[in-house]
All heavy atoms as TSV, in Angstrom:
chain	resi	resn	atom	element	x	y	z
A	1	MET	N	N	0.837	-1.179	0.000
A	1	MET	CA	C	0.000	0.000	0.000
A	1	MET	C	C	0.883	1.244	0.000
A	1	MET	O	O	1.964	1.244	0.550
A	1	MET	CB	C	-0.902	0.013	1.228
A	1	MET	CG	C	-1.979	-1.044	1.179
A	1	MET	SD	S	-3.330	-0.813	2.334
A	1	MET	CE	C	-2.534	-0.879	3.883
A	2	ASP	N	N	0.355	2.268	-0.627
A	2	ASP	CA	C	1.039	3.555	-0.636
A	2	ASP	C	C	0.310	4.474	0.340
A	2	ASP	O	O	-0.710	5.062	0.023
A	2	ASP	CB	C	1.034	4.140	-2.044
A	2	ASP	CG	C	1.869	5.401	-2.157
A	2	ASP	OD1	O	2.418	5.848	-1.125
A	2	ASP	OD2	O	1.964	5.939	-3.267
A	3	ARG	N	N	0.844	4.574	1.533
A	3	ARG	CA	C	0.177	5.341	2.587
A	3	ARG	C	C	0.369	6.852	2.440
A	3	ARG	O	O	-0.209	7.609	3.207
A	3	ARG	CB	C	0.656	4.876	3.947
A	3	ARG	CG	C	0.271	3.423	4.216
A	3	ARG	CD	C	0.685	2.984	5.599
A	3	ARG	NE	N	0.552	1.562	5.756
A	3	ARG	CZ	C	-0.544	0.948	6.206
A	3	ARG	NH1	N	-1.600	1.651	6.526
A	3	ARG	NH2	N	-0.575	-0.356	6.318
A	4	SER	N	N	1.145	7.284	1.438
A	4	SER	CA	C	1.306	8.717	1.219
A	4	SER	C	C	0.099	9.312	0.493
A	4	SER	O	O	-0.060	10.525	0.459
A	4	SER	CB	C	2.584	8.991	0.432
A	4	SER	OG	O	2.477	8.448	-0.875
A	5	ILE	N	N	-0.748	8.475	-0.087
A	5	ILE	CA	C	-1.937	8.927	-0.798
A	5	ILE	C	C	-3.166	8.601	0.058
A	5	ILE	O	O	-3.349	7.444	0.459
A	5	ILE	CB	C	-2.055	8.234	-2.167
A	5	ILE	CG1	C	-0.840	8.576	-3.016
A	5	ILE	CG2	C	-3.341	8.619	-2.869
A	5	ILE	CD1	C	-0.734	7.786	-4.277
A	6	PRO	N	N	-4.011	9.583	0.345
A	6	PRO	CA	C	-5.207	9.305	1.138
A	6	PRO	C	C	-6.166	8.370	0.386
A	6	PRO	O	O	-6.403	8.566	-0.811
A	6	PRO	CB	C	-5.850	10.687	1.332
A	6	PRO	CG	C	-4.768	11.665	1.055
A	6	PRO	CD	C	-3.843	11.013	0.085
A	7	PRO	N	N	-6.689	7.352	1.050
A	7	PRO	CA	C	-7.567	6.402	0.365
A	7	PRO	C	C	-8.849	7.034	-0.170
A	7	PRO	O	O	-9.410	6.553	-1.150
A	7	PRO	CB	C	-7.857	5.346	1.418
A	7	PRO	CG	C	-7.511	5.955	2.713
A	7	PRO	CD	C	-6.491	6.997	2.445
A	8	CYS	N	N	-9.285	8.104	0.414
A	8	CYS	CA	C	-10.511	8.759	-0.072
A	8	CYS	C	C	-10.272	9.531	-1.367
A	8	CYS	O	O	-11.212	9.771	-2.121
A	8	CYS	CB	C	-11.063	9.700	1.000
A	8	CYS	SG	S	-11.643	8.822	2.458
A	9	GLU	N	N	-9.050	9.913	-1.649
A	9	GLU	CA	C	-8.747	10.660	-2.872
A	9	GLU	C	C	-8.506	9.736	-4.061
A	9	GLU	O	O	-8.993	9.991	-5.156
A	9	GLU	CB	C	-7.530	11.552	-2.661
A	9	GLU	CG	C	-7.799	12.733	-1.770
A	9	GLU	CD	C	-6.586	13.619	-1.611
A	9	GLU	OE1	O	-5.648	13.529	-2.436
A	9	GLU	OE2	O	-6.567	14.390	-0.641
A	10	ASN	N	N	-7.728	8.702	-3.848
A	10	ASN	CA	C	-7.412	7.787	-4.947
A	10	ASN	C	C	-7.164	6.402	-4.349
A	10	ASN	O	O	-6.029	6.029	-4.051
A	10	ASN	CB	C	-6.187	8.279	-5.717
A	10	ASN	CG	C	-5.985	7.525	-7.011
A	10	ASN	OD1	O	-6.472	6.412	-7.172
A	10	ASN	ND2	N	-5.250	8.126	-7.927
A	11	PHE	N	N	-8.235	5.641	-4.213
A	11	PHE	CA	C	-8.124	4.347	-3.547
A	11	PHE	C	C	-7.266	3.368	-4.342
A	11	PHE	O	O	-6.544	2.556	-3.772
A	11	PHE	CB	C	-9.506	3.741	-3.291
A	11	PHE	CG	C	-9.444	2.501	-2.465
A	11	PHE	CD1	C	-9.215	2.579	-1.096
A	11	PHE	CD2	C	-9.587	1.249	-3.036
A	11	PHE	CE1	C	-9.133	1.434	-0.315
A	11	PHE	CE2	C	-9.502	0.097	-2.267
A	11	PHE	CZ	C	-9.274	0.199	-0.902
A	12	TYR	N	N	-7.337	3.448	-5.672
A	12	TYR	CA	C	-6.544	2.536	-6.498
A	12	TYR	C	C	-5.051	2.718	-6.236
A	12	TYR	O	O	-4.333	1.754	-6.011
A	12	TYR	CB	C	-6.850	2.755	-7.974
A	12	TYR	CG	C	-6.047	1.839	-8.872
A	12	TYR	CD1	C	-6.392	0.504	-9.014
A	12	TYR	CD2	C	-4.938	2.303	-9.568
A	12	TYR	CE1	C	-5.660	-0.344	-9.816
A	12	TYR	CE2	C	-4.198	1.469	-10.375
A	12	TYR	CZ	C	-4.565	0.138	-10.491
A	12	TYR	OH	O	-3.823	-0.701	-11.276
A	13	ARG	N	N	-4.569	3.944	-6.264
A	13	ARG	CA	C	-3.139	4.188	-6.015
A	13	ARG	C	C	-2.763	3.880	-4.574
A	13	ARG	O	O	-1.655	3.450	-4.292
A	13	ARG	CB	C	-2.781	5.620	-6.374
A	13	ARG	CG	C	-2.989	5.816	-7.873
A	13	ARG	CD	C	-2.182	6.843	-8.502
A	13	ARG	NE	N	-0.773	6.689	-8.246
A	13	ARG	CZ	C	0.080	7.661	-8.414
A	13	ARG	NH1	N	-0.334	8.833	-8.835
A	13	ARG	NH2	N	1.349	7.485	-8.166
A	14	TYR	N	N	-3.699	4.110	-3.645
A	14	TYR	CA	C	-3.456	3.781	-2.236
A	14	TYR	C	C	-3.289	2.273	-2.060
A	14	TYR	O	O	-2.361	1.816	-1.410
A	14	TYR	CB	C	-4.617	4.288	-1.380
A	14	TYR	CG	C	-4.585	3.812	0.055
A	14	TYR	CD1	C	-3.751	4.418	0.983
A	14	TYR	CD2	C	-5.386	2.762	0.476
A	14	TYR	CE1	C	-3.716	3.986	2.303
A	14	TYR	CE2	C	-5.358	2.327	1.793
A	14	TYR	CZ	C	-4.522	2.940	2.700
A	14	TYR	OH	O	-4.488	2.506	3.994
A	15	SER	N	N	-4.176	1.506	-2.685
A	15	SER	CA	C	-4.146	0.050	-2.485
A	15	SER	C	C	-3.095	-0.648	-3.338
A	15	SER	O	O	-2.637	-1.727	-2.988
A	15	SER	CB	C	-5.520	-0.560	-2.765
A	15	SER	OG	O	-5.891	-0.331	-4.103
A	16	CYS	N	N	-2.695	-0.069	-4.440
A	16	CYS	CA	C	-1.697	-0.671	-5.333
A	16	CYS	C	C	-0.379	0.092	-5.216
A	16	CYS	O	O	0.120	0.649	-6.200
A	16	CYS	CB	C	-2.201	-0.677	-6.760
A	16	CYS	SG	S	-3.667	-1.669	-7.004
A	17	GLY	N	N	0.189	0.108	-4.049
A	17	GLY	CA	C	1.415	0.857	-3.799
A	17	GLY	C	C	2.624	0.335	-4.545
A	17	GLY	O	O	3.604	1.049	-4.728
A	18	TRP	N	N	2.596	-0.908	-5.004
A	18	TRP	CA	C	3.758	-1.464	-5.687
A	18	TRP	C	C	3.972	-0.797	-7.043
A	18	TRP	O	O	5.067	-0.831	-7.593
A	18	TRP	CB	C	3.620	-2.976	-5.834
A	18	TRP	CG	C	2.649	-3.393	-6.881
A	18	TRP	CD1	C	1.300	-3.493	-6.770
A	18	TRP	CD2	C	2.959	-3.773	-8.224
A	18	TRP	NE1	N	0.760	-3.890	-7.938
A	18	TRP	CE2	C	1.755	-4.079	-8.856
A	18	TRP	CE3	C	4.140	-3.874	-8.933
A	18	TRP	CZ2	C	1.698	-4.476	-10.184
A	18	TRP	CZ3	C	4.077	-4.281	-10.252
A	18	TRP	CH2	C	2.866	-4.575	-10.858
A	19	ILE	N	N	2.947	-0.138	-7.589
A	19	ILE	CA	C	3.070	0.533	-8.882
A	19	ILE	C	C	4.099	1.654	-8.797
A	19	ILE	O	O	4.833	1.914	-9.755
A	19	ILE	CB	C	1.702	1.070	-9.340
A	19	ILE	CG1	C	0.774	-0.101	-9.651
A	19	ILE	CG2	C	1.829	1.974	-10.547
A	19	ILE	CD1	C	-0.648	0.297	-9.927
A	20	LYS	N	N	4.172	2.305	-7.657
A	20	LYS	CA	C	5.123	3.407	-7.472
A	20	LYS	C	C	6.566	2.911	-7.608
A	20	LYS	O	O	7.406	3.580	-8.204
A	20	LYS	CB	C	4.896	4.022	-6.090
A	20	LYS	CG	C	5.720	5.225	-5.787
A	20	LYS	CD	C	5.215	5.843	-4.495
A	20	LYS	CE	C	6.343	6.307	-3.633
A	20	LYS	NZ	N	5.884	6.863	-2.371
A	21	ASN	N	N	6.844	1.719	-7.103
A	21	ASN	CA	C	8.197	1.156	-7.157
A	21	ASN	C	C	8.440	0.320	-8.395
A	21	ASN	O	O	9.577	-0.055	-8.670
A	21	ASN	CB	C	8.457	0.306	-5.919
A	21	ASN	CG	C	8.415	1.121	-4.652
A	21	ASN	OD1	O	8.769	2.288	-4.652
A	21	ASN	ND2	N	7.968	0.509	-3.583
A	22	ASN	N	N	7.385	-0.019	-9.141
A	22	ASN	CA	C	7.495	-0.851	-10.337
A	22	ASN	C	C	6.703	-0.233	-11.476
A	22	ASN	O	O	5.637	-0.720	-11.846
A	22	ASN	CB	C	6.965	-2.271	-10.055
A	22	ASN	CG	C	7.779	-2.969	-9.014
A	22	ASN	OD1	O	8.926	-3.273	-9.244
A	22	ASN	ND2	N	7.192	-3.204	-7.855
A	23	PRO	N	N	7.206	0.845	-12.086
A	23	PRO	CA	C	6.461	1.487	-13.172
A	23	PRO	C	C	6.393	0.580	-14.399
A	23	PRO	O	O	7.196	-0.343	-14.563
A	23	PRO	CB	C	7.267	2.747	-13.462
A	23	PRO	CG	C	8.637	2.439	-12.984
A	23	PRO	CD	C	8.471	1.499	-11.822
A	24	ILE	N	N	5.426	0.834	-15.257
A	24	ILE	CA	C	5.265	0.047	-16.480
A	24	ILE	C	C	6.447	0.351	-17.399
A	24	ILE	O	O	6.697	1.517	-17.731
A	24	ILE	CB	C	3.942	0.388	-17.182
A	24	ILE	CG1	C	2.766	0.030	-16.284
A	24	ILE	CG2	C	3.830	-0.336	-18.516
A	24	ILE	CD1	C	1.419	0.476	-16.814
A	25	PRO	N	N	7.196	-0.672	-17.821
A	25	PRO	CA	C	8.310	-0.439	-18.748
A	25	PRO	C	C	7.788	0.108	-20.083
A	25	PRO	O	O	6.676	-0.222	-20.503
A	25	PRO	CB	C	8.922	-1.832	-18.940
A	25	PRO	CG	C	8.479	-2.620	-17.752
A	25	PRO	CD	C	7.143	-2.067	-17.374
A	26	PRO	N	N	8.570	0.948	-20.743
A	26	PRO	CA	C	8.096	1.565	-21.989
A	26	PRO	C	C	7.819	0.571	-23.113
A	26	PRO	O	O	7.027	0.865	-24.005
A	26	PRO	CB	C	9.212	2.527	-22.379
A	26	PRO	CG	C	10.377	2.173	-21.554
A	26	PRO	CD	C	9.889	1.400	-20.374
A	27	ASP	N	N	8.435	-0.609	-23.075
A	27	ASP	CA	C	8.218	-1.586	-24.136
A	27	ASP	C	C	7.096	-2.573	-23.825
A	27	ASP	O	O	6.874	-3.503	-24.592
A	27	ASP	CB	C	9.511	-2.345	-24.421
A	27	ASP	CG	C	9.980	-3.172	-23.232
A	27	ASP	OD1	O	9.638	-2.807	-22.088
A	27	ASP	OD2	O	10.692	-4.171	-23.445
A	28	GLN	N	N	6.367	-2.367	-22.737
A	28	GLN	CA	C	5.290	-3.273	-22.327
A	28	GLN	C	C	3.950	-2.537	-22.358
A	28	GLN	O	O	3.854	-1.406	-21.894
A	28	GLN	CB	C	5.526	-3.790	-20.901
A	28	GLN	CG	C	6.814	-4.556	-20.717
A	28	GLN	CD	C	6.789	-5.897	-21.398
A	28	GLN	OE1	O	5.761	-6.555	-21.468
A	28	GLN	NE2	N	7.928	-6.295	-21.930
A	29	PRO	N	N	2.896	-3.179	-22.891
A	29	PRO	CA	C	1.583	-2.530	-22.885
A	29	PRO	C	C	0.930	-2.515	-21.504
A	29	PRO	O	O	0.098	-1.671	-21.212
A	29	PRO	CB	C	0.759	-3.357	-23.866
A	29	PRO	CG	C	1.404	-4.702	-23.856
A	29	PRO	CD	C	2.861	-4.453	-23.589
A	30	ARG	N	N	1.300	-3.478	-20.670
A	30	ARG	CA	C	0.781	-3.535	-19.297
A	30	ARG	C	C	1.838	-4.200	-18.425
A	30	ARG	O	O	2.777	-4.806	-18.913
A	30	ARG	CB	C	-0.538	-4.284	-19.248
A	30	ARG	CG	C	-0.421	-5.739	-19.684
A	30	ARG	CD	C	-1.785	-6.422	-19.686
A	30	ARG	NE	N	-1.664	-7.790	-20.083
A	30	ARG	CZ	C	-1.730	-8.222	-21.346
A	30	ARG	NH1	N	-1.929	-7.358	-22.314
A	30	ARG	NH2	N	-1.598	-9.489	-21.630
A	31	TRP	N	N	1.660	-4.119	-17.119
A	31	TRP	CA	C	2.650	-4.643	-16.190
A	31	TRP	C	C	1.945	-5.158	-14.957
A	31	TRP	O	O	1.029	-4.536	-14.452
A	31	TRP	CB	C	3.638	-3.548	-15.830
A	31	TRP	CG	C	4.907	-3.997	-15.217
A	31	TRP	CD1	C	5.359	-3.674	-13.972
A	31	TRP	CD2	C	5.912	-4.836	-15.778
A	31	TRP	NE1	N	6.593	-4.246	-13.748
A	31	TRP	CE2	C	6.946	-4.978	-14.839
A	31	TRP	CE3	C	6.035	-5.506	-16.988
A	31	TRP	CZ2	C	8.086	-5.733	-15.067
A	31	TRP	CZ3	C	7.161	-6.257	-17.213
A	31	TRP	CH2	C	8.166	-6.362	-16.272
A	32	SER	N	N	2.350	-6.319	-14.494
A	32	SER	CA	C	1.758	-6.901	-13.290
A	32	SER	C	C	2.839	-7.679	-12.554
A	32	SER	O	O	3.961	-7.818	-13.026
A	32	SER	CB	C	0.597	-7.834	-13.663
A	32	SER	OG	O	1.085	-8.978	-14.343
A	33	VAL	N	N	2.470	-8.191	-11.417
A	33	VAL	CA	C	3.404	-9.004	-10.637
A	33	VAL	C	C	3.821	-10.229	-11.451
A	33	VAL	O	O	4.982	-10.623	-11.454
A	33	VAL	CB	C	2.752	-9.423	-9.309
A	33	VAL	CG1	C	3.648	-10.367	-8.540
A	33	VAL	CG2	C	2.415	-8.210	-8.468
A	34	TYR	N	N	2.884	-10.808	-12.176
A	34	TYR	CA	C	3.187	-12.003	-12.962
A	34	TYR	C	C	4.070	-11.689	-14.156
A	34	TYR	O	O	4.941	-12.490	-14.522
A	34	TYR	CB	C	1.887	-12.681	-13.398
A	34	TYR	CG	C	1.031	-13.042	-12.225
A	34	TYR	CD1	C	-0.135	-12.355	-11.946
A	34	TYR	CD2	C	1.426	-14.048	-11.346
A	34	TYR	CE1	C	-0.908	-12.673	-10.837
A	34	TYR	CE2	C	0.666	-14.363	-10.241
A	34	TYR	CZ	C	-0.507	-13.679	-9.991
A	34	TYR	OH	O	-1.251	-13.988	-8.897
A	35	ALA	N	N	3.889	-10.527	-14.768
A	35	ALA	CA	C	4.761	-10.130	-15.872
A	35	ALA	C	C	6.181	-9.914	-15.365
A	35	ALA	O	O	7.154	-10.282	-16.024
A	35	ALA	CB	C	4.224	-8.861	-16.539
A	36	LYS	N	N	6.311	-9.316	-14.196
A	36	LYS	CA	C	7.638	-9.110	-13.600
A	36	LYS	C	C	8.294	-10.449	-13.282
A	36	LYS	O	O	9.482	-10.648	-13.535
A	36	LYS	CB	C	7.530	-8.256	-12.344
A	36	LYS	CG	C	8.863	-7.969	-11.699
A	36	LYS	CD	C	8.746	-6.868	-10.689
A	36	LYS	CE	C	10.009	-6.586	-9.925
A	36	LYS	NZ	N	11.243	-6.717	-10.610
A	37	LEU	N	N	7.524	-11.377	-12.747
A	37	LEU	CA	C	8.050	-12.709	-12.451
A	37	LEU	C	C	8.499	-13.410	-13.726
A	37	LEU	O	O	9.568	-14.025	-13.762
A	37	LEU	CB	C	6.986	-13.535	-11.728
A	37	LEU	CG	C	7.358	-14.964	-11.361
A	37	LEU	CD1	C	8.503	-14.980	-10.364
A	37	LEU	CD2	C	6.152	-15.678	-10.785
A	38	THR	N	N	7.717	-13.290	-14.781
A	38	THR	CA	C	8.076	-13.897	-16.066
A	38	THR	C	C	9.374	-13.303	-16.600
A	38	THR	O	O	10.263	-14.035	-17.048
A	38	THR	CB	C	6.940	-13.694	-17.085
A	38	THR	OG1	O	5.760	-14.311	-16.593
A	38	THR	CG2	C	7.301	-14.283	-18.434
A	39	GLN	N	N	9.497	-11.981	-16.536
A	39	GLN	CA	C	10.716	-11.337	-17.017
A	39	GLN	C	C	11.931	-11.749	-16.181
A	39	GLN	O	O	12.998	-12.031	-16.727
A	39	GLN	CB	C	10.556	-9.825	-16.993
A	39	GLN	CG	C	11.751	-9.114	-17.581
A	39	GLN	CD	C	11.612	-7.611	-17.530
A	39	GLN	OE1	O	10.952	-7.073	-16.649
A	39	GLN	NE2	N	12.232	-6.941	-18.476
A	40	ASP	N	N	11.766	-11.813	-14.872
A	40	ASP	CA	C	12.876	-12.234	-14.006
A	40	ASP	C	C	13.286	-13.669	-14.305
A	40	ASP	O	O	14.480	-13.989	-14.341
A	40	ASP	CB	C	12.494	-12.095	-12.535
A	40	ASP	CG	C	12.374	-10.646	-12.095
A	40	ASP	OD1	O	12.824	-9.748	-12.843
A	40	ASP	OD2	O	11.825	-10.413	-11.005
A	41	ASN	N	N	12.325	-14.546	-14.542
A	41	ASN	CA	C	12.633	-15.943	-14.881
A	41	ASN	C	C	13.356	-16.034	-16.215
A	41	ASN	O	O	14.305	-16.812	-16.366
A	41	ASN	CB	C	11.368	-16.786	-14.912
A	41	ASN	CG	C	10.881	-17.148	-13.538
A	41	ASN	OD1	O	11.637	-17.145	-12.576
A	41	ASN	ND2	N	9.610	-17.453	-13.427
A	42	GLN	N	N	12.922	-15.252	-17.202
A	42	GLN	CA	C	13.582	-15.266	-18.508
A	42	GLN	C	C	15.026	-14.788	-18.408
A	42	GLN	O	O	15.914	-15.351	-19.046
A	42	GLN	CB	C	12.805	-14.423	-19.509
A	42	GLN	CG	C	11.521	-15.069	-19.957
A	42	GLN	CD	C	10.731	-14.193	-20.908
A	42	GLN	OE1	O	11.005	-13.001	-21.059
A	42	GLN	NE2	N	9.737	-14.779	-21.543
A	43	MET	N	N	15.264	-13.760	-17.606
A	43	MET	CA	C	16.632	-13.277	-17.432
A	43	MET	C	C	17.498	-14.316	-16.722
A	43	MET	O	O	18.670	-14.488	-17.049
A	43	MET	CB	C	16.634	-11.954	-16.662
A	43	MET	CG	C	15.979	-10.804	-17.413
A	43	MET	SD	S	16.666	-10.500	-19.044
A	43	MET	CE	C	18.273	-9.924	-18.612
A	44	PHE	N	N	16.934	-15.021	-15.756
A	44	PHE	CA	C	17.671	-16.062	-15.050
A	44	PHE	C	C	18.033	-17.195	-16.012
A	44	PHE	O	O	19.180	-17.655	-16.044
A	44	PHE	CB	C	16.822	-16.598	-13.894
A	44	PHE	CG	C	17.464	-17.716	-13.139
A	44	PHE	CD1	C	18.526	-17.477	-12.282
A	44	PHE	CD2	C	17.014	-19.019	-13.291
A	44	PHE	CE1	C	19.122	-18.515	-11.591
A	44	PHE	CE2	C	17.604	-20.052	-12.606
A	44	PHE	CZ	C	18.659	-19.807	-11.756
A	45	LEU	N	N	17.057	-17.639	-16.822
A	45	LEU	CA	C	17.318	-18.705	-17.787
A	45	LEU	C	C	18.306	-18.254	-18.858
A	45	LEU	O	O	19.140	-19.040	-19.318
A	45	LEU	CB	C	16.006	-19.173	-18.421
A	45	LEU	CG	C	15.041	-19.868	-17.467
A	45	LEU	CD1	C	13.722	-20.143	-18.165
A	45	LEU	CD2	C	15.638	-21.141	-16.907
A	46	TRP	N	N	18.229	-16.994	-19.266
A	46	TRP	CA	C	19.178	-16.460	-20.242
A	46	TRP	C	C	20.601	-16.547	-19.692
A	46	TRP	O	O	21.532	-16.905	-20.412
A	46	TRP	CB	C	18.820	-15.014	-20.575
A	46	TRP	CG	C	19.731	-14.417	-21.604
A	46	TRP	CD1	C	20.834	-13.659	-21.383
A	46	TRP	CD2	C	19.621	-14.550	-23.013
A	46	TRP	NE1	N	21.419	-13.296	-22.565
A	46	TRP	CE2	C	20.693	-13.832	-23.593
A	46	TRP	CE3	C	18.729	-15.200	-23.845
A	46	TRP	CZ2	C	20.882	-13.752	-24.954
A	46	TRP	CZ3	C	18.924	-15.113	-25.209
A	46	TRP	CH2	C	19.981	-14.406	-25.746
A	47	GLY	N	N	20.778	-16.249	-18.414
A	47	GLY	CA	C	22.093	-16.343	-17.795
A	47	GLY	C	C	22.627	-17.768	-17.805
A	47	GLY	O	O	23.814	-17.999	-18.053
A	48	ILE	N	N	21.748	-18.730	-17.548
A	48	ILE	CA	C	22.157	-20.137	-17.583
A	48	ILE	C	C	22.598	-20.515	-18.995
A	48	ILE	O	O	23.636	-21.170	-19.189
A	48	ILE	CB	C	21.019	-21.053	-17.107
A	48	ILE	CG1	C	20.770	-20.843	-15.608
A	48	ILE	CG2	C	21.323	-22.516	-17.391
A	48	ILE	CD1	C	19.542	-21.559	-15.080
A	49	LEU	N	N	21.832	-20.102	-20.008
A	49	LEU	CA	C	22.183	-20.415	-21.393
A	49	LEU	C	C	23.476	-19.732	-21.826
A	49	LEU	O	O	24.286	-20.316	-22.546
A	49	LEU	CB	C	21.039	-20.023	-22.332
A	49	LEU	CG	C	19.779	-20.870	-22.214
A	49	LEU	CD1	C	18.676	-20.275	-23.075
A	49	LEU	CD2	C	20.041	-22.311	-22.599
A	50	GLU	N	N	23.676	-18.504	-21.413
A	50	GLU	CA	C	24.912	-17.794	-21.743
A	50	GLU	C	C	26.122	-18.513	-21.151
A	50	GLU	O	O	27.160	-18.647	-21.800
A	50	GLU	CB	C	24.863	-16.355	-21.226
A	50	GLU	CG	C	24.011	-15.425	-22.054
A	50	GLU	CD	C	24.655	-15.083	-23.387
A	50	GLU	OE1	O	25.870	-14.857	-23.426
A	50	GLU	OE2	O	23.916	-15.050	-24.377
A	51	GLU	N	N	25.976	-18.958	-19.919
A	51	GLU	CA	C	27.078	-19.675	-19.264
A	51	GLU	C	C	27.348	-21.014	-19.955
A	51	GLU	O	O	28.501	-21.403	-20.146
A	51	GLU	CB	C	26.740	-19.893	-17.782
A	51	GLU	CG	C	27.888	-20.410	-16.959
A	51	GLU	CD	C	29.043	-19.426	-16.855
A	51	GLU	OE1	O	28.818	-18.208	-16.868
A	51	GLU	OE2	O	30.188	-19.894	-16.766
A	52	ALA	N	N	26.291	-21.699	-20.349
A	52	ALA	CA	C	26.455	-22.990	-21.017
A	52	ALA	C	C	27.017	-22.833	-22.423
A	52	ALA	O	O	27.640	-23.754	-22.955
A	52	ALA	CB	C	25.112	-23.720	-21.070
A	53	ALA	N	N	26.813	-21.684	-23.051
A	53	ALA	CA	C	27.288	-21.469	-24.417
A	53	ALA	C	C	28.773	-21.130	-24.487
A	53	ALA	O	O	29.371	-21.213	-25.558
A	53	ALA	CB	C	26.484	-20.349	-25.072
A	54	LYS	N	N	29.375	-20.778	-23.370
A	54	LYS	CA	C	30.804	-20.450	-23.378
A	54	LYS	C	C	31.616	-21.712	-23.672
A	54	LYS	O	O	31.360	-22.768	-23.105
A	54	LYS	CB	C	31.222	-19.873	-22.025
A	54	LYS	CG	C	30.657	-18.505	-21.757
A	54	LYS	CD	C	31.109	-17.993	-20.411
A	54	LYS	CE	C	30.492	-16.642	-20.108
A	54	LYS	NZ	N	30.829	-16.183	-18.762
A	55	PRO	N	N	32.585	-21.597	-24.556
A	55	PRO	CA	C	33.399	-22.776	-24.863
A	55	PRO	C	C	34.276	-23.168	-23.670
A	55	PRO	O	O	34.818	-22.328	-22.977
A	55	PRO	CB	C	34.245	-22.329	-26.053
A	55	PRO	CG	C	34.220	-20.846	-26.030
A	55	PRO	CD	C	32.968	-20.433	-25.326
A	56	ALA	N	N	34.358	-24.469	-23.451
A	56	ALA	CA	C	35.199	-24.993	-22.373
A	56	ALA	C	C	35.873	-26.268	-22.862
A	56	ALA	O	O	35.256	-27.106	-23.507
A	56	ALA	CB	C	34.366	-25.274	-21.134
A	57	THR	N	N	37.155	-26.411	-22.558
A	57	THR	CA	C	37.906	-27.574	-23.026
A	57	THR	C	C	37.653	-28.806	-22.166
A	57	THR	O	O	37.943	-29.918	-22.599
A	57	THR	CB	C	39.408	-27.261	-23.023
A	57	THR	OG1	O	39.795	-26.874	-21.701
A	57	THR	CG2	C	39.717	-26.131	-23.992
A	58	ASP	N	N	37.128	-28.638	-20.968
A	58	ASP	CA	C	36.933	-29.785	-20.074
A	58	ASP	C	C	35.595	-30.491	-20.273
A	58	ASP	O	O	35.252	-31.375	-19.517
A	58	ASP	CB	C	37.070	-29.336	-18.612
A	58	ASP	CG	C	36.057	-28.278	-18.231
A	58	ASP	OD1	O	35.518	-27.607	-19.135
A	58	ASP	OD2	O	35.819	-28.126	-17.024
A	59	ARG	N	N	34.855	-30.149	-21.326
A	59	ARG	CA	C	33.566	-30.786	-21.590
A	59	ARG	C	C	33.749	-31.991	-22.497
A	59	ARG	O	O	34.590	-32.027	-23.379
A	59	ARG	CB	C	32.615	-29.810	-22.264
A	59	ARG	CG	C	32.190	-28.692	-21.370
A	59	ARG	CD	C	31.160	-27.858	-22.062
A	59	ARG	NE	N	30.836	-26.697	-21.258
A	59	ARG	CZ	C	30.148	-25.677	-21.693
A	59	ARG	NH1	N	29.695	-25.667	-22.933
A	59	ARG	NH2	N	29.893	-24.668	-20.918
A	60	SER	N	N	32.888	-32.955	-22.284
A	60	SER	CA	C	32.883	-34.138	-23.164
A	60	SER	C	C	32.192	-33.779	-24.465
A	60	SER	O	O	31.487	-32.769	-24.549
A	60	SER	CB	C	32.144	-35.291	-22.459
A	60	SER	OG	O	30.765	-35.001	-22.389
A	61	PRO	N	N	32.342	-34.595	-25.510
A	61	PRO	CA	C	31.653	-34.311	-26.781
A	61	PRO	C	C	30.132	-34.239	-26.618
A	61	PRO	O	O	29.484	-33.431	-27.266
A	61	PRO	CB	C	32.062	-35.469	-27.681
A	61	PRO	CG	C	33.363	-35.934	-27.136
A	61	PRO	CD	C	33.280	-35.707	-25.643
A	62	GLY	N	N	29.562	-35.049	-25.746
A	62	GLY	CA	C	28.118	-35.001	-25.506
A	62	GLY	C	C	27.690	-33.695	-24.863
A	62	GLY	O	O	26.634	-33.144	-25.188
A	63	GLN	N	N	28.484	-33.187	-23.945
A	63	GLN	CA	C	28.164	-31.927	-23.291
A	63	GLN	C	C	28.322	-30.740	-24.245
A	63	GLN	O	O	27.613	-29.756	-24.131
A	63	GLN	CB	C	29.067	-31.712	-22.082
A	63	GLN	CG	C	28.741	-32.627	-20.927
A	63	GLN	CD	C	29.759	-32.501	-19.814
A	63	GLN	OE1	O	30.945	-32.234	-20.050
A	63	GLN	NE2	N	29.284	-32.707	-18.584
A	64	ARG	N	N	29.242	-30.856	-25.200
A	64	ARG	CA	C	29.430	-29.773	-26.161
A	64	ARG	C	C	28.243	-29.616	-27.077
A	64	ARG	O	O	27.934	-28.534	-27.520
A	64	ARG	CB	C	30.694	-30.021	-26.976
A	64	ARG	CG	C	31.946	-29.828	-26.186
A	64	ARG	CD	C	33.179	-30.002	-27.036
A	64	ARG	NE	N	34.340	-30.052	-26.187
A	64	ARG	CZ	C	35.410	-30.769	-26.425
A	64	ARG	NH1	N	35.488	-31.503	-27.528
A	64	ARG	NH2	N	36.413	-30.775	-25.585
A	65	ARG	N	N	27.574	-30.718	-27.390
A	65	ARG	CA	C	26.380	-30.654	-28.249
A	65	ARG	C	C	25.272	-30.023	-27.501
A	65	ARG	O	O	24.471	-29.317	-27.932
A	65	ARG	CB	C	25.963	-32.039	-28.687
A	65	ARG	CG	C	26.822	-32.503	-29.830
A	65	ARG	CD	C	26.278	-33.769	-30.391
A	65	ARG	NE	N	27.338	-34.749	-30.136
A	65	ARG	CZ	C	27.157	-36.042	-29.980
A	65	ARG	NH1	N	25.976	-36.550	-30.029
A	65	ARG	NH2	N	28.169	-36.814	-29.786
């Protein structure tokens, strides 16, 4: 909750305080907790793939594929 906004003036902004700390990214039409979770998961998986794509001499031929 965003307690800096009186609930009688703007109840939506009062009750959805996370919007203040998580603005809608310019490349997204909408933003929610689930969209943020999806983006965080994609970035985590991207990091795993980037690490796995680095060439290493200690890998077996099966691991290289």
